[in-house]
N, C-alpha and C positions, 0 to 999 in steps of 0.2 A: 504492500501499498504504499501510495504517495506521501510523505510529511508535508503537511501543511504550514507553513511557517508564516510565525505573527508578523503583522506589518508594520516596519521601524516608520515611527512620525518625525516630523521636525519639529524642535522644541521655539516655536515661534516665539514666547516670552523674549528669545534674543533681542525682536526687534522691534516689538511691539508693547513693552510694556517699561514704563519709568525710562524713557529714551532719551537722549539731547535730539535735536534738530537736526546738528551736524551729523551725529552717529548714523541715522536711519538718511539722508541725502549720501553718506559716504555705504553704506552700507547695501542697496539698493545698487549703485554705482560697480563695486566690487561684485556683487552676484550677477550680473550683467557681464562684466570683462571675464570672470573667471568661466560661468557656465558658458555663454555662447563660445566659447573657442574651445569645449569640451565636446569632444565627436559623441559623446550620451546625451550630450542636453542643446546640441547645436539644431539647426533648422536641418529637417525639417521636423526631429522627433520633438522642440519645441519650437513654435512658428516665430522666422525672425519679424514680423508686423507685432509679436508679444513683445519681443527684448526692445523694439524702436519705442514701443510705447510705454517703457519702462525709463527707458533713456529721455525720453519727452517728459516724464514726469518729475525724472533728477533733476533737468533743467529749467523747468517750473518752479520744483523746490530752490533753486540759487535765485534763480528771479525775484520770486514774492522775498528772500530773505534782504537781497538787494537793495529793495525798496526800500522794507523796512528800514534799512540802516541808513538811509540816507535821509526816510522820514517816517519817525516811529510815530506813527498814527496807530489807532485802536481798527480800522478800516485793516490796513497792510500788516497788522498780527494775524487780525482771524484770515487774511489770505494764507499767511503763513502756516498755520496751524492747519486749512485745511488742504494746503498743499502734502503735509506730513500724511495725514488721514489718507489720500490719493495714494503715496509712497506705499503705506501700510498696507492698504487692499490689495496696490500690486502686490507687495511681496508674499501674502497671505495664498494670491493666484498662482503664486511662482511657486510656495511651498507644496501645492495640491498637486501642482506635474512635477514637479521634483520627487515628490511621495510616489506616484506611480509608476515612475520610468525607474526609480531605485530599485524598486520592490519587485520590479517584473522580471519573472522567473528566467529571461535571457540574461536579465543582468548580476542576480546576485544566486548563491547556491545556499549563504549565511546570513542571517540576522547582523552579524559584522560586517558583513561587505554591503550589505543595504545601506548598513552606517556610513561606512565609509564612500558607498556613490554618494551620500546625503554631502558629505563633507566638500568633494568633488564639483557641486554648486557652490559653496561658500555661504554654505546653512550646515545648522547644528542638529545632530539627529539628537531624540530624546537617550535620556540613560537606559540602555539593557538590561542591568543588571545592579545588583551592589555591590559592585565591584572597590575594592578600597583603593583610593591615589595613591598615589607616591609623593617624592617633595617635586612639587611644581618648579616649571624653570622661573630663572630670574629673570623681572621684567627689566624689558628695554624698550625707554619712554623719550619721547619730545614733547615741547610744551610750546604752544602759542597764543602769546595774547591778541584778546578779542577786543580788550577795550573796558573801560571802565571797572578795574579791578576782577577781570573775569578772564577764566585762562581755561582752553580747551587742553586736557592730558592725553596725548595716542599711546598705545599700548604698539609695538612696531615686535613684537612676538609673531612666530608664524601659525596659522591654524590650529598647533598643536600644543599652542598656550592655552590649556582649560583649566584652571585652578580654580575653588569652591571660593575664595575672596580674594581680593585684590586692594591692600594699605596702601594710602597716598600720607608723607607725610611733606607738610609744605611750611618750609622754616624761611625766614630774612635772613639774606646771604652776611649782613653785618654783622648776624650772631658769633660769627665765625664758629657752629656749630661743628663736634664732631658726633656719629650717630654710631652705635655697635647693635648687633642686631645678634643675639645668643641664645642659644636654646628658647628660641620663641619670647624671649624679652627685649624689647627696644629701650636703651641706653641713650638721653640725650646729655649731651654736656656742650653749655655755651658760655662762650666769653663776655659774651653781652646781653644785653635784656630783649626780647624778638617776640614778635606775633607769632603763633604755631597752629598750623590746623592737620587735624585727622582728617581724612574721610576714608570709608570703604566702599567698594564696591563689587555687587553681585556678578558672578560667572567671570565669562571673559571679554567682558563689554571694551571692545576695542577704544571706545573713548568716553573721557571723564569728564565734568564741567565742572570747574572751580567759582566761587563767586567770593564776593566781602573780602579781598586782599586789596593791601593799602594802595591806593595809585600811587606812582613814582616810585617804588620800594623794589628792589631788586629781591626776587626771593629764589631758594634751593627746593627742588621737588625731585622728592625719594616715594620708591615702590618697594614692596615685597608682598610675594601670593604665599595663600595659605591653602593648604589641601585637610580638611580635619580640623582635631584638637593641637595636632604637635607636628605637624610634618609644615615646613615651611621654608620656601627659598633661601636665599642670598640678599641680602638688600643693595639694591639697583644702584647704579651711578645715578649721581646729582644732574638734574636740568634744569638749566637756571634760565628766570622769565622773568619781567618784569610784571606788578601788578596794576 
């Protein structure tokens, strides 16, 4: 008797729950670039017109953001929100298509292979089993000041970076701080008084948004990843940015 494998699904909260506008815009672009160049998901398996619609949606987001930046009116803010909603709808439709192809008997013999197929479209598969995660990789980060005391932090690691949590430490450069992460305990020694911020991001979110930094003040931003209670990465190198 043939074994019927349970369908592996896409973890849709990655792009639809508590995500920044910048993240969703970049995510839809990454999905299109990665999947459309993969034979499994390229046209005609997923129609070229569908990818074009996604590209147009991403462009509309960028246009709406630019208009709001130049004219921060409530109408322009609403347009931004609407373009983000349209992008998430496209991503849901994209996930439907990817799930169908990834779980096709011709493309996988095991559920692990189906999960690998999903990752090949820049999506994240739902957890297959309660397997223990090992020590996560050390985050590689870059930072971009977006004005008004706000900064976007981007994780540069590849798709295999998938910790349970990523912790960020934001500290003024003038503090001349020395950070040490040892056995899960973070120690901060400062020569000068400083404004310090901590933020925790769930899963592998590629972008994290920081706010309420002091304008015109230079900050050092660090990150480390965690799986479970005891498995932590090393501390990242500092990324320097202005508040």
